[in-house]
C-alpha positions as CSV (number, residue, x, y, z in Angstrom):
1,M,6.0,1.4,-29.8
2,S,9.1,3.7,-28.5
3,E,11.0,2.8,-25.1
4,R,9.4,5.8,-24.2
5,D,5.7,4.9,-24.2
6,A,6.6,1.8,-22.9
7,L,7.8,2.6,-20.1
8,A,4.7,5.0,-19.6
9,R,2.7,2.1,-19.9
10,G,4.8,-0.3,-17.5
11,I,4.9,2.9,-15.1
12,R,0.7,3.1,-15.3
13,R,0.5,-0.3,-14.9
14,W,2.5,-0.5,-11.9
15,L,1.1,2.7,-10.3
16,V,-2.7,1.0,-10.9
17,F,-1.9,-2.1,-9.2
18,F,-0.5,-0.3,-6.3
19,I,-3.5,2.1,-5.7
20,V,-5.9,-1.2,-6.1
21,C,-3.9,-2.5,-3.4
22,L,-4.0,0.8,-1.1
23,V,-7.9,1.2,-2.2
24,L,-8.4,-2.5,-0.6
25,S,-6.9,-2.3,2.2
26,G,-8.3,1.0,2.9
27,L,-12.0,-0.4,2.3
28,T,-11.1,-3.6,4.5
29,A,-10.6,-1.4,7.8
30,F,-14.3,-0.7,7.5
31,P,-15.9,-4.2,8.3
32,L,-13.4,-4.8,10.9
33,V,-16.3,-6.9,13.2
34,T,-17.5,-8.4,10.6
35,E,-15.0,-9.4,8.7
36,L,-12.8,-10.4,11.8
37,R,-15.8,-13.1,13.1
38,W,-16.0,-14.4,9.3
39,G,-12.1,-14.6,9.5
40,E,-12.2,-16.6,12.8
41,E,-15.4,-18.8,11.6
42,L,-13.1,-20.0,8.6
43,L,-10.1,-20.8,10.3
44,R,-12.3,-22.8,12.8
45,S,-13.2,-25.1,10.0
46,T,-9.7,-25.4,9.1
47,P,-6.8,-27.5,11.0
48,A,-5.6,-24.2,12.0
49,P,-7.3,-24.6,15.8
50,E,-5.2,-28.0,16.0
51,H,-1.9,-26.6,14.2
52,L,-1.8,-23.6,15.2
53,P,-3.5,-22.6,19.1
54,G,-1.6,-19.4,19.1
55,L,-2.8,-18.0,16.0
56,M,-6.7,-18.9,17.2
57,E,-6.0,-17.6,20.8
58,W,-5.1,-14.0,19.4
59,V,-7.8,-14.7,16.6
60,T,-10.8,-15.4,19.1
61,R,-9.2,-12.3,21.3
62,V,-9.1,-9.3,19.2
63,S,-12.8,-11.1,17.7
64,E,-13.8,-10.6,21.0
65,G,-12.0,-7.3,22.2
66,L,-13.6,-5.8,18.8
67,A,-17.3,-7.1,19.5
68,T,-17.1,-5.8,23.4
69,I,-16.4,-2.1,21.8
70,D,-18.2,-2.2,18.8
71,R,-21.4,-3.3,21.5
72,D,-20.2,-1.2,24.1
73,Q,-17.9,2.0,22.7
74,P,-18.8,1.9,18.8
75,F,-17.2,5.2,18.7
76,M,-13.9,3.5,19.9
77,L,-14.4,2.3,16.0
78,Y,-14.1,5.4,14.4
79,G,-10.3,5.5,14.7
80,T,-10.5,2.8,11.7
81,D,-12.5,4.2,9.8
82,W,-10.2,7.3,9.8
83,L,-7.4,4.7,8.9
84,A,-9.4,3.5,6.0
85,F,-10.2,7.1,5.0
86,A,-6.3,7.7,5.2
87,H,-5.4,4.8,2.9
88,L,-8.1,6.0,0.5
89,V,-6.6,9.8,0.1
90,I,-3.2,7.9,0.0
91,A,-4.6,6.2,-3.4
92,V,-5.7,9.3,-5.0
93,A,-2.4,10.9,-4.6
94,F,-0.9,8.3,-6.4
95,Y,-2.7,10.1,-9.6
96,G,-0.5,12.5,-10.0
97,P,2.4,10.0,-10.8
98,Y,0.2,7.9,-13.1
99,R,-0.5,11.4,-15.3
100,D,2.5,12.9,-15.2
101,P,5.5,10.4,-13.3
102,V,8.8,12.4,-13.8
103,R,7.2,15.6,-12.5
104,N,5.5,13.6,-9.5
105,I,8.3,11.0,-8.8
106,W,8.2,12.8,-5.3
107,V,5.1,10.8,-4.8
108,I,6.6,7.8,-5.0
109,E,9.4,8.6,-3.1
110,F,7.2,9.9,-0.1
111,G,5.5,6.7,-0.3
112,M,8.7,4.3,0.0
113,I,9.5,6.3,3.2
114,A,5.9,5.6,4.3
115,C,6.2,1.8,3.4
116,A,9.7,2.4,5.4
117,G,8.2,3.7,8.7
118,I,5.7,0.6,8.9
119,I,8.9,-1.1,10.5
120,P,9.4,1.0,13.5
121,L,5.9,1.7,14.0
122,A,5.0,-2.4,14.3
123,L,8.9,-2.7,16.2
124,I,7.6,0.1,18.7
125,C,4.2,-0.2,19.1
126,G,3.3,-3.9,18.7
127,P,5.1,-4.6,22.4
128,I,3.4,-1.2,23.8
129,R,0.1,-2.5,22.8
130,G,0.8,-6.2,23.7
131,I,0.5,-6.8,20.0
132,P,2.3,-11.0,19.5
133,F,5.6,-10.4,17.6
134,W,4.4,-12.7,14.9
135,W,1.4,-10.0,14.1
136,S,4.0,-7.2,13.8
137,V,6.2,-9.2,11.3
138,I,2.8,-9.7,9.4
139,D,2.2,-5.8,9.8
140,M,6.0,-4.9,8.5
141,S,5.9,-7.0,5.8
142,F,2.9,-4.5,4.4
143,G,5.5,-2.0,4.5
144,V,8.1,-4.8,2.5
145,F,6.0,-6.0,-0.2
146,G,4.2,-2.6,-0.6
147,V,7.7,-0.9,-1.0
148,I,9.2,-3.1,-4.0
149,P,6.4,-2.0,-6.6
150,L,7.5,1.7,-5.5
151,L,11.1,0.9,-6.2
152,I,10.7,-0.5,-9.8
153,V,8.6,2.6,-10.7
154,R,10.7,5.0,-9.2
155,R,13.8,3.3,-11.3
156,M,11.1,3.4,-14.4
157,I,10.3,7.1,-13.7
158,K,14.1,7.7,-13.5
159,R,14.7,5.9,-17.0
160,L,12.0,7.9,-18.5
161,E,13.5,11.4,-17.4
162,V,16.8,10.2,-19.0
163,L,14.7,9.5,-22.1
164,E,12.6,13.1,-21.6
165,R,15.8,14.9,-21.0
166,A,17.6,13.5,-24.4
167,A,14.4,14.2,-26.2
168,T,14.2,17.8,-25.5
169,A,17.9,18.2,-25.9
170,A,18.6,16.7,-29.2
171,P,19.3,19.5,-31.5
172,P,16.4,20.3,-34.3
173,A,16.1,18.6,-37.4
174,P,17.3,20.4,-40.4
175,V,14.8,22.6,-42.3
176,A,14.8,22.2,-45.9
177,A,16.0,25.2,-47.7
178,T,13.6,27.2,-50.0
179,T,14.5,28.5,-53.0
């Protein structure tokens, strides 16, 4: 296998991983009330209530809040449906670099900017919305961990670009003379 083929295969593997993570993250934004109820029940069956009372208080508060909104004002959860949809649409955008990484490197860079943007959003909006700082740190971790595969892919695409330029700049092979 050539270096170019190995790079292309590695790029595609990382992109599939990233796309799957985006899709899963998006899909989990649809059933929030059910997920949170299950999460709260799971936490209650562990030592968490005793050892992490702040976590339990927060999860219970959020669970009760979502249940109340779902019961009394379900249209408010429509916003999280759009959040889910946005994740799915962004995941589709990464098909461009999957098909042609060099030409679509801008999608990777867009994703890196989006990952970086998570940090100021969490630091600004978290306190405004009364989100505990430790929860904002969890939110920021999505940007920190999300940018890692994108940095790897970008570096690989840059190497692939060099190989492709070298291949097109190489002089043509000599043609045998005919007599």
